[in-house]
N, C-alpha and C positions, 0 to 999 in steps of 0.2 A: 638369238639376237643379244641376249644378256651377256653371254660369254664373249661375243664379238666386241661389245661395248667395253667390257673389262680389259680385253686385249688392247684396245685403243686408248686406254687410260681414263675412261669415263666411269669412275668408281663411285660417284655420288648419286647414282640413279637407284631408287629402290626396286627390288625385284618384282614387286606387285604392279609397277607401272609399265612393265614390258609389254603386256597385252595391248594396252592402248597405244603404245609406241609402235607396235607392229601394224596396227590398224592405220595409223597416220602414215607410216612408211609405205604401206601398200597403196594407200590413196595417192600419195605423191608419185609413186612409180607409175600408176595408171594415168595420172595427169601428164607425166613426162612422155609416156608412150603415145598418148593422144596427140600431143604436140608434134612428136616425131612423125606420126602418121600424116599429120597435116602438111608438114614439109615434103614428105615423100609423095603425097597425092599431087602436089604442085609440080615437083621437079623430077620425079622418076621417069617422066615421059620426055624429058629434055628441057633445055632453057627456053625454047620457043613456046612450048605449052606453058611453062612456068610463067613467062611474061604475060601470056594471054590470061592465065588464072589470076595473077597478082594485079594486073591492071584493072580488074573489077573491084579491087579493095577486099578487105577481109570479109565483109558481109556478102559481097557479090560472089565470092568463091563458093560459098555454101550452096548456091543455086546451080553450080556447074555439076555435070556428071562426075562421080568420084571414081572408084577403082574399076579398071577394066582388066588389068593384068595381075601379076603376083603382088601380094602385099609384102611390105618389108619384114625382115626377120632380125631379131636381136641375136647377134652372134656372141657377144661378150660385153662386159662392162667393167669399169675400174673406178672405184671410189678414190677421190683425191682430195680429202678434206683440208689438207694443209697447203694446197696449191691454188692460188687465185688464177682465174682466167685473165687474159689480157684485158678484156672488157671490164671485169671486176676491179682490176688494178687501176685502170684508167678512171673509173668512176670514183674510186677511193681517193685518187690524186685530185680529181675535180672537186670532191667534197671538201678538201682542205683549202682549195682556192676559192670556191664559191659555196660555202656551207649552206646558204639559204636555198640553193637550187639542187645540190647534189648530196646533201647530208644524209646519212643513213649508215646502218651497220653493213659490214661486208657479208657476203654469203656465208652461211654456217656450214655449207657442204658443197662439194663439186663432184660430179660424176662425168666420166667419158663413156658414152655408149657407142658401140660399133655395130652398125646395122648393115645388113645385106640388101642392096637395092638391085632390082631386076629392071633392066632397060627395055624399051619396046622391042629391040632386036633379040632379046632373050639373054644377053650377057648379064653377069652379076658384077657388082662393084661393092667394095666395102666403104661405107661412109661413116666418119666419126662425128658424133654429136657431143657438144659440151652442154652441161646442165648446171646452172648455178641455182642453189636453193637459198631463198631468203625468208626470214621470218618478219612478219609485220605486227603492228599493235593488235592485241586480242580483240575479239568481238565484244560487244557489251555483255553478252552472256558468259564471257570468260573463255570461250573457245579460242584456241590458237589460230593464227592466220599465217599462211605460207604463200610465197610467190615463187614461181619457177621461171627461169630465163633459159629457154631451150633453143638451140640453133646449131647449124652445121659448123664444125670447126673449120677455120680458114686454113685448110691443108693444101690448097691449090686455087687456081683461078676460077674453077667451076663453083666451088663452095663460096668463094667471095662474091661471085656473080649472083648466086642464089640469094645470099643475104641482102645484097643491094636491090635485087628485083623485088623481093618480098617487102622490104621497107619502102623502097621508092614507089612501087606500084600502089600501095595503100595511100601513101602521101599524095601521089599524082591523082588518084581517084577522088580523094576528098578536095584537093586544091583546085582541080579543074572543074568543079561543079557538077560532076557526073551524077551525084545524088539528085540534084535539082532537075537535071535533064531527064533522069529516069522517072521522077515524080510527075513531070510535065507531060510525059507521053502516055 
């Protein structure tokens, strides 16, 4: 990892810090993979199942049965630290227009992960996920804080639908009072 950082121009990192950086790197990769598995659990069975899963909200999805078929497989990935995703660019522009609402640092890294999805019919498709890596203010203990924004790349109408269903389903679940109805029953 140290040599890769030197190749990328990060020459101000002490060599003895690499071990903790590898631990953080692995932790972030595991978090990104867990997010991708969440997307795949919702949508690898099709948009109909995806809506059924998403309309229960993020919390309600956890109560649904999870994997029945093949789990996704990481085929390859590409680090793109110099390229902002369209969402990150838009957030950056909004931060200039409404700094009180959208202020913040741009992501410090971006990856594109290519995942093999197996459909219920047994066909496989390659799905590209984009991951924006953000750093937040440190914990009171001094530990660093990181946020991941993991989502399918909008490479076509299906990926756009998946993003809309996941966001819209959770909003619908909360806005429609589903939680209150569930608690009443």
